[in-house]
Phi, psi and omega in degrees: 000135178246156177256140177223159177279143178263013179090353177261144185300123172076014182244131174246145177234163180281139175238091184281112177285325179256122179290155179301154179295162183303321183283002177247342176280146184300317180295322179292320177299316178300313183295313183290317180294320177295321177299316178302314182292325176297316180296314178295324177296323179292344180290334181300303177292331179293319179294316179297320178294323178296319178298321180293316181291326181270000179059042180262115180286160182302328183275355182272077183297324182299315179290327176295318178294321178296319177301316178294321179300313179299319180302312184283329174299315179295319180297315178297318179297320179298313181297317181293323176297317178295317180299316178295324181293330181261013172086017177283151184284078185291321187252019184251019178290136174284173182299317182294314180294323178297322177294322178295316180294321177297319177296321177296317177297321179297317186275304188291327182256305188286298185295315180301318184289324178296312178301317183295316185285326174295316178297319181296328179286343184244010178219159180288159179297326179298306183291327177297317179298318181291314181294324179294332179291347177294347177301331177297316179296320177298316181297313181295319180293316179295318179299324178299323182280335187261314188256126182292334182257018179229045184284152173291139178227168178299323180294317178296316180299316179297318179297320178295319180294319179293318178297319178295322176299324177298322178294322177294315183297320183295340181263356183296326180249025185274002176090003179251168179260129179260092182255174184262003180288152184217127177236152181294315182289340181262264181299327179297314181292325177296319178293320177298318178299319179296320178293316179299317180296319179296313181294319180293325179295320178291324175296321177297322176299321181295313184279344177290348174291338180252336185239141176304130183301325180293316179293315180301313182294318179300312181292321182291325176291320180294316180293312179298320178294322178295321178294319178295319179299314178299318179295317180296318179293320180297323181276001176096018179291156182217147174236041187295334184269015182296127179222195183295312183295313180291327177293320177296320178294319177299319178296318178299316181295325177294319180294317180295323178294316182295316181292311184295314181293323180293314179295320181296319178296320178295318179294319179295326181295322190253004181220159178299142182299315183300323180292315182287322183299327183300333181293343180299339177297339180285338186299308179293330177297312176294321182298312180293317182295314181292325176296322178295321180296313184286341176266003177081016180264167181281131178280344185269029176290154186301322184289326177296314181292319179295319180296317179298320179294316180295314180296318179298318177297317179297316178297320180298319180295318182290323185263359181300131182294156178292174178306137183304140180292151180293162177303139178093359180276131176273109184285136176291155181302305177169170174115141184289345182271356183276131180283155177301138184279164181236159178298134180249122183245152177268126179298144178278073180230167178305149184308322184293336183249010182295149178206169179261143174233146181121188180233151176212165172055245187279004181098003180284138181296133183267353179147183176083000000 
């Protein structure tokens, strides 16, 4: 980055020769986060189709967990192979970092998925979708407590409430009953799964500062998938009906998981948690819409369109940039660890002795 004069006496502005990366630009964040949510939304009909092809009944939790384990093992292996092919340090984790990644795999993939599937078996799909959306509130709330520059605001709170309303609306015509009953094994476990995922995602953001996000995601999916596979086999799960069609579907689910989790980890590393978490409201919207498509129903139902509008408004409110910086402000590249920049002025001294005073970016002294 170079500094240039803006034609005003004593004012320097940033002249960025290199534009920010795609995952740091607002348009890029919108595109990548929406892609992740679309892929995760497509998993809903894919999982149901996989159960049908593999002859796994709704009450066979062990086989469902085994199915998930194979999916995530394959996803982790794909990511690690790609990371190794492009020269990332796949096998160079130290003992401490390896332990952190293992803990991430245990929580974000294994424990979260067990709670979610047990809860899903004891609650309706409508209520599960709504309760799972509470993960956005957990993410925003935890980020508020941890990160000084990711505080809750009235605008963020309003955006979250509007987005959550969109999740409720998309389920109004989904064929399920939205009642007020609440059970620990049903809605309770789905809510616990949402909290575990939110907390684990923020923990993943923390350790991605030391570990390449691609490598971190690959290992955590592989470790978490291995734990799920072991648990499913121990509980008597079976994949005896695996064939070409179900195998192809399993491969697709592994690919969508590897792409979505890798992109999501990258976005979390370089952007505030609250901003990225808000996009999770899109997952049930895509899930219900894609399920309707594959079931031969109309995607243009009023509740789908209303939900998409509400969720989009909520995401826009949460991700809307702050008030534009004043002239002469050197804007930081991006990232939640960057402090707010300050106006940088040129001292009124002879050119040979001119210098910069103030702080910018990471807080490093710029001169003077």
